[in-house]
LUMFI-421033 format. One record per residue (C-alpha): residue in one letter; x, y, z. Coordinates in Angstrom, 1 decimal. Example, Ala and Ser with C-alpha at 12.3 -4.5 7.8 and 13.67 -1.06 7.14 Angstrom:
REM residues 2
A	12.3	-4.5	7.8
S	13.7	-1.1	7.1
END
This chain:
REM residues 465
M	78.6	171.0	139.2
T	76.1	169.4	136.9
I	76.7	165.7	136.2
Y	75.2	164.3	133.0
S	74.1	160.6	133.0
A	74.8	158.7	129.8
V	72.7	155.5	129.3
V	74.9	152.9	127.6
T	72.0	150.7	126.4
T	70.3	153.5	124.5
G	73.3	155.7	123.7
I	71.8	158.9	125.1
Y	72.8	161.3	127.8
C	70.5	163.2	130.2
R	70.8	166.1	132.6
P	69.9	165.8	136.3
G	66.1	165.6	136.9
C	65.3	163.8	133.7
G	62.4	161.4	134.1
S	64.2	158.4	132.6
Q	65.1	155.7	135.1
P	67.9	153.4	133.7
L	69.6	150.7	135.7
A	72.7	151.9	137.5
E	74.9	149.4	135.8
N	73.9	150.9	132.4
V	74.9	154.5	133.3
R	78.1	156.4	132.8
T	78.6	160.0	134.1
F	80.1	163.0	132.4
E	80.7	166.5	133.6
L	80.1	168.1	130.2
P	77.6	167.4	127.4
A	80.6	167.7	125.0
A	82.4	164.8	126.8
A	79.3	162.6	126.5
E	79.1	163.5	122.8
A	82.8	162.8	122.3
N	82.1	159.3	123.6
G	79.3	158.6	121.1
F	76.2	159.6	123.1
R	73.4	161.9	121.8
A	71.3	164.4	123.8
C	68.1	163.2	125.4
L	65.0	164.5	123.6
R	63.0	164.5	126.9
C	65.2	166.7	129.1
R	67.0	168.4	126.2
P	70.4	169.2	127.8
W	71.2	171.7	125.1
R	68.7	174.1	126.6
V	70.3	174.3	130.0
A	73.5	176.2	131.0
G	76.4	173.7	131.7
P	79.2	175.5	133.5
V	82.7	174.1	133.9
A	83.5	172.7	137.3
A	84.9	175.3	139.7
D	87.8	173.1	140.8
V	89.5	172.7	137.4
P	93.0	174.4	136.9
E	92.9	178.2	136.3
L	94.7	177.8	132.9
L	91.9	175.5	131.8
C	89.3	178.1	132.9
R	91.1	180.7	130.9
A	91.2	178.4	127.8
V	87.5	177.7	128.1
Q	86.7	181.4	128.2
L	88.8	182.0	125.1
I	87.0	179.2	123.3
I	83.7	180.7	124.3
S	84.8	184.0	122.9
G	85.5	182.3	119.5
A	89.2	181.5	119.6
L	88.6	178.2	117.8
D	85.9	179.5	115.3
T	88.7	180.4	112.9
G	91.8	179.7	114.9
T	93.6	176.5	115.9
E	94.4	174.6	119.0
A	98.1	175.6	118.4
A	97.2	179.3	118.4
L	95.1	178.8	121.5
G	98.0	177.1	123.2
A	100.4	179.8	122.2
R	98.1	182.5	123.7
L	98.2	180.5	127.0
A	102.0	179.8	126.7
V	101.6	176.0	126.6
S	102.0	173.5	123.8
P	98.8	172.3	122.0
R	99.7	168.8	123.2
H	99.7	169.8	126.8
L	96.5	171.8	126.3
R	94.7	168.7	124.9
R	96.0	166.6	127.7
L	94.6	169.0	130.3
F	91.2	169.2	128.6
T	91.0	165.4	128.3
Q	92.1	164.8	131.9
H	89.7	167.3	133.5
L	86.8	167.7	131.0
G	86.9	164.5	129.1
V	87.0	166.4	125.8
T	89.5	168.2	123.5
P	89.4	171.9	122.9
D	88.1	171.4	119.4
Q	85.4	169.1	120.6
L	84.2	171.5	123.2
A	84.1	174.4	120.6
R	82.1	172.2	118.2
S	79.7	171.1	120.9
R	79.0	174.7	122.0
R	78.3	175.8	118.4
A	76.0	172.8	117.9
H	74.1	173.4	121.1
F	73.6	177.1	120.3
A	72.4	176.2	116.7
R	69.9	173.7	118.2
R	68.5	176.5	120.4
L	68.2	178.7	117.3
L	66.4	176.0	115.4
D	63.9	175.6	118.2
D	63.4	179.3	119.2
T	63.6	181.2	115.9
D	62.5	181.1	112.3
L	66.0	181.8	110.9
T	66.8	179.8	107.9
V	69.2	176.8	108.2
A	71.9	178.8	106.5
D	71.4	181.8	108.8
V	71.5	179.5	111.8
A	74.8	178.0	110.6
F	76.6	181.3	110.4
A	74.9	182.8	113.4
S	76.3	179.8	115.4
G	79.9	180.4	114.3
F	80.2	177.6	111.7
G	82.4	178.3	108.7
S	80.1	176.7	106.1
V	76.7	175.1	105.8
R	78.5	171.8	105.0
Q	80.4	171.9	108.2
F	77.2	172.8	110.1
N	75.3	169.8	108.7
R	78.2	167.5	109.4
D	78.7	168.6	113.0
M	74.9	168.6	113.8
R	74.7	165.0	112.5
Q	77.7	164.0	114.7
V	76.3	165.7	117.8
F	72.6	165.1	117.5
Q	72.5	162.2	115.0
A	70.0	164.2	112.8
S	70.2	166.9	110.1
P	69.3	170.5	111.0
V	66.0	170.2	108.9
E	65.0	167.1	110.9
L	65.8	168.8	114.2
R	63.7	171.8	113.3
S	60.8	169.6	112.4
R	60.9	168.1	116.0
R	60.7	171.4	117.8
R	57.8	171.7	120.2
R	55.0	174.3	119.7
A	55.9	176.2	122.8
D	59.6	176.5	121.8
R	59.1	179.1	119.0
L	59.5	182.6	120.3
V	57.7	185.3	118.3
A	58.2	189.1	118.6
D	57.0	192.2	116.9
G	60.6	193.2	116.2
G	64.0	191.7	116.7
L	65.1	188.1	117.4
V	64.0	186.7	120.7
L	66.1	184.0	122.5
R	66.2	182.3	125.8
L	69.3	182.7	128.1
P	69.1	179.6	130.2
F	70.6	179.4	133.7
A	70.7	177.0	136.6
P	68.2	178.5	139.1
P	68.1	180.5	141.2
L	69.2	183.8	139.8
H	68.6	187.0	141.8
W	67.3	189.2	138.9
P	66.3	192.3	140.9
A	69.7	192.7	142.5
L	71.5	192.2	139.3
L	69.3	194.7	137.5
A	69.7	197.3	140.3
Y	73.5	196.9	140.2
L	73.5	197.5	136.5
A	71.1	200.4	136.8
E	73.5	202.0	139.3
R	76.3	201.7	136.8
A	74.5	202.2	133.5
V	76.5	204.3	131.0
P	74.3	207.3	130.0
G	73.4	207.1	126.3
V	74.6	203.5	126.0
E	72.8	201.6	128.7
S	69.3	201.9	130.1
V	67.4	200.0	132.9
R	63.7	200.8	132.8
E	60.6	198.9	134.0
G	62.5	195.7	134.5
V	64.3	195.7	131.1
Y	68.0	196.1	130.6
R	68.8	197.7	127.2
R	72.1	198.7	125.6
T	73.6	199.6	122.2
I	76.3	197.5	120.7
S	78.7	197.8	117.7
L	79.1	195.0	115.3
D	81.8	195.7	112.7
G	80.9	199.4	113.0
A	77.2	198.9	112.6
A	74.8	199.6	115.5
G	72.7	197.0	117.3
L	70.3	197.1	120.2
L	69.9	194.4	122.9
E	67.0	194.1	125.4
V	67.0	191.6	128.3
C	64.2	190.9	130.7
A	63.1	188.2	133.1
G	61.8	185.1	131.4
G	60.9	181.9	133.3
A	62.3	180.2	136.4
D	65.3	178.9	134.4
H	65.9	181.6	131.7
L	66.0	185.2	130.8
L	64.7	186.6	127.5
L	67.0	188.4	125.1
R	65.6	190.4	122.2
A	68.3	191.3	119.7
H	68.0	194.0	117.0
L	71.1	193.4	114.9
P	72.3	194.5	111.4
F	73.2	190.9	110.6
W	73.0	187.4	112.3
E	76.5	186.2	111.5
G	78.4	185.5	114.8
L	75.2	185.8	116.9
I	76.6	183.1	119.2
H	79.2	185.5	120.5
V	76.7	188.3	121.0
V	74.6	185.9	123.1
E	77.6	184.6	125.0
R	78.6	188.2	125.9
V	75.1	189.1	127.0
G	75.0	186.0	129.2
R	78.3	187.0	130.7
I	76.7	190.3	131.9
F	74.2	188.4	134.0
G	76.4	185.3	134.9
V	73.9	182.8	133.4
D	76.6	180.2	132.8
A	78.1	180.6	136.3
D	77.8	177.8	138.9
M	77.4	179.7	142.2
A	76.6	176.5	144.3
P	80.3	175.9	145.3
A	80.8	179.5	146.3
E	77.5	179.6	148.3
A	78.3	176.4	150.0
A	81.8	177.5	150.9
L	80.8	180.8	152.4
A	77.3	180.0	153.8
D	78.7	179.7	157.4
D	80.9	182.8	157.2
P	79.7	185.3	159.8
L	80.0	188.3	157.5
V	79.1	187.0	154.1
G	76.8	184.1	155.0
P	73.8	186.2	156.0
L	74.1	188.3	152.8
I	74.0	185.1	150.7
A	70.9	184.0	152.5
A	69.3	187.3	151.8
R	70.0	187.2	148.1
P	70.1	183.6	146.9
G	71.3	183.2	143.4
L	73.2	186.4	143.2
R	75.8	186.3	140.5
V	79.0	188.4	140.1
P	77.9	190.9	137.4
G	79.9	190.8	134.2
A	80.3	193.2	131.4
W	79.6	193.6	127.7
G	82.8	195.5	127.0
A	85.9	195.2	129.0
F	87.3	198.6	127.9
E	84.0	200.1	128.9
I	84.0	198.9	132.5
A	87.8	199.7	132.7
V	87.0	203.4	131.9
D	84.3	203.4	134.5
A	86.6	201.9	137.1
V	89.3	204.6	136.3
L	86.8	207.4	136.6
D	85.5	205.9	139.9
Q	89.0	206.3	141.5
D	88.4	209.9	142.5
A	84.7	210.6	142.2
D	81.3	209.5	143.6
R	78.9	207.5	141.5
P	76.7	210.5	140.2
L	79.9	212.3	139.1
V	81.2	209.1	137.4
R	78.0	208.9	135.4
E	78.4	212.6	134.3
R	82.0	211.9	133.2
M	81.1	208.7	131.4
A	78.4	210.6	129.6
A	81.1	213.2	128.6
V	83.4	210.4	127.3
V	80.5	209.0	125.2
E	79.6	212.4	123.9
A	83.2	213.2	123.0
A	84.2	210.0	121.3
G	81.1	207.8	120.8
Q	79.2	207.2	117.5
P	75.7	208.7	117.6
V	72.8	206.3	117.0
P	69.6	208.3	116.4
G	66.0	207.2	116.9
L	66.3	204.4	119.5
G	64.5	205.8	122.5
H	64.8	204.8	126.2
G	67.6	207.3	126.5
L	69.9	205.4	124.2
T	71.8	207.8	121.9
H	75.4	206.5	121.2
L	77.7	203.5	120.9
F	80.4	203.3	123.5
P	83.6	204.4	121.8
S	86.5	202.1	121.0
A	89.9	202.5	122.8
Q	91.3	204.1	119.6
A	88.5	206.7	119.6
V	88.9	207.6	123.2
A	92.7	207.9	122.8
A	92.2	210.4	120.0
A	89.4	212.4	121.8
D	89.8	215.7	123.5
L	88.7	214.5	127.0
K	89.9	217.7	128.8
G	87.8	219.7	126.4
A	84.9	217.4	127.3
G	85.1	218.5	130.9
L	87.3	215.8	132.5
P	89.9	217.0	135.0
V	93.4	217.0	133.7
D	94.7	214.0	135.8
T	91.6	212.0	135.1
A	91.7	212.7	131.3
D	95.3	211.6	131.3
S	94.6	208.4	133.1
V	91.7	207.5	130.7
R	93.8	208.3	127.7
A	96.7	206.1	129.0
L	94.3	203.3	129.5
A	92.9	203.7	126.0
L	96.4	203.8	124.5
A	97.3	200.6	126.4
A	94.1	198.8	125.2
A	94.7	200.0	121.6
R	98.3	198.7	121.6
D	97.5	195.3	123.2
D	94.3	193.6	122.0
T	95.0	190.8	124.5
L	94.9	193.1	127.5
F	91.3	192.2	128.4
D	90.7	188.9	126.5
G	90.6	186.6	129.5
G	93.7	184.7	128.5
S	95.9	186.1	131.3
S	96.1	184.9	134.8
L	94.7	187.2	137.5
A	98.2	188.1	138.7
D	99.3	189.0	135.2
L	96.1	191.0	134.5
I	96.5	193.0	137.7
R	100.2	193.6	137.0
G	99.5	194.7	133.4
L	96.7	197.1	134.3
A	98.5	198.6	137.3
A	101.4	199.4	135.0
V	99.2	201.8	133.1
P	99.8	205.4	134.4
G	97.0	206.5	136.7
V	95.5	203.0	137.2
T	95.7	201.8	140.8
E	95.9	198.1	141.9
D	92.4	198.4	143.4
T	91.0	199.6	140.1
A	92.7	196.7	138.4
Q	91.0	194.3	140.9
R	87.6	195.9	140.2
I	88.1	195.4	136.4
A	89.2	191.8	137.0
M	86.1	191.1	139.1
R	83.8	192.3	136.3
L	85.8	190.3	133.7
G	84.9	187.1	135.6
Y	88.0	186.4	137.7
D	86.7	184.5	140.7
D	89.4	185.6	143.2
A	89.6	189.3	142.3
F	89.2	191.4	145.4
P	88.5	195.1	145.2
A	88.5	197.7	148.0
V	84.9	197.1	149.2
G	85.9	193.5	150.1
R	89.1	194.5	151.7
A	87.5	197.1	154.0
D	84.8	194.6	155.2
A	87.3	191.8	155.5
A	89.5	194.1	157.7
R	86.5	195.1	159.9
G	85.5	191.4	160.1
G	89.0	190.5	161.0
E	89.0	193.0	163.8
A	85.7	191.7	165.1
G	87.0	188.2	164.8
A	90.0	189.1	166.8
E	87.8	190.3	169.6
S	85.6	187.3	169.5
G	88.2	184.7	168.8
D	86.8	183.9	165.3
A	88.5	184.4	161.9
V	86.1	186.5	159.9
G	87.0	186.9	156.2
G	90.6	186.2	156.9
G	91.5	189.9	157.7
E	92.3	192.6	155.1
G	93.2	190.1	152.4
G	90.0	188.0	152.7
A	92.0	184.8	152.7
A	89.2	182.8	154.2
W	87.0	183.7	151.2
R	89.4	182.3	148.6
P	88.9	181.4	145.8
W	85.5	183.1	145.9
R	86.6	186.6	146.9
A	84.8	188.3	143.9
F	81.6	186.6	145.0
A	82.0	187.8	148.6
A	82.9	191.3	147.4
T	79.8	191.4	145.2
H	77.5	190.6	148.2
L	79.3	193.2	150.3
A	78.9	195.8	147.6
M	75.2	195.0	147.4
A	74.9	195.4	151.2
H	76.4	198.9	151.0
L	73.8	200.1	148.4
P	70.3	200.6	149.9
A	68.7	200.6	146.5
L	69.9	197.0	146.0
M	68.3	195.5	149.1
A	65.4	194.2	147.1
END
């Protein structure tokens, strides 16, 4: 967990590794930049905390993690703390109390800080106008943008842009280029290979070290490209029909690669495990791969129930062809947008070549997602999500666990983990050691998704790089 140091005598906060050396008696510590800002400190101009990913500590309550994910997804851009509490089945007063106790900041303050930090990155990295930056960062008006930037950074957006360094500005022949910062290391080759293995034909492409995919923004097509950047960031090039709400596009892209994830606690907890420990040492910095679209990876998981990976790719291509919106002229094998749940539910999947039982399962999933827009939004507990997905006809509990793992649930545990945990448990019984905690992987809790990811990589020779 990153601990930020706030220097009382100067009223600034710094991230670890900053060159400033204040006296210990003049320093207060905060777990989040937003908490330091709520206490009146501004960001250091030397170490620039707004440019570095700042994950929430792994030991906070699960409900708090779910609340933070909903905030990141934009729940407070136009909604209220009361609505957020209602989604989580708690009162707004209790929600604020939890946030203040564990994070040192209210939900609204956290949302405001995230918008302001993203805006600061846009002011540094791009040539977007101040008005475009405001709406791209999720602010409701330029006036609100100016007010919040002054509160967080104690300077106007125009003043902040005038301070950017020469090397900050990213220039591209086309599209908008942004840094996706992460706390190193990040095992880029393994993540890229994992995504290449599961790329949706026509929608995703991994070629020459670049991940590309099409996306839909209010029905209009966009294109995203992600490649390796520096030691502490990836590079995103976005070709979008408009910049409003760009912050949520960037957040979702970051989720695919786990740039905001703090893997240090999981690696430390499992480093000595006889089964998973050597895999962690072989791939330091491996993150649990996320997903751009929850429905998209849910369809993939359902198709994977009764087919090998090449056949799953063929059937995913058939779903895209049958229900997806064509997008001509992109290249790199990108031809369509992935269809919505409503489009898939209305499509003739049997006519597209899917077996009857498989088509029925995919359609049932699509109908469930179309009826309940909170099914995949991250606001449910792991147990509730698994229960809700497993209630869909044709969706097994293991498939639900797979979906949960890609949605960022740390303790999700699909079959690859169960099989290896069982084998490890048998080996441990013979040697007298508990390996993985048996079939349920109890010894890997609460990091079973992390363990399962390493085990999945070990089973795929193409991912050994």
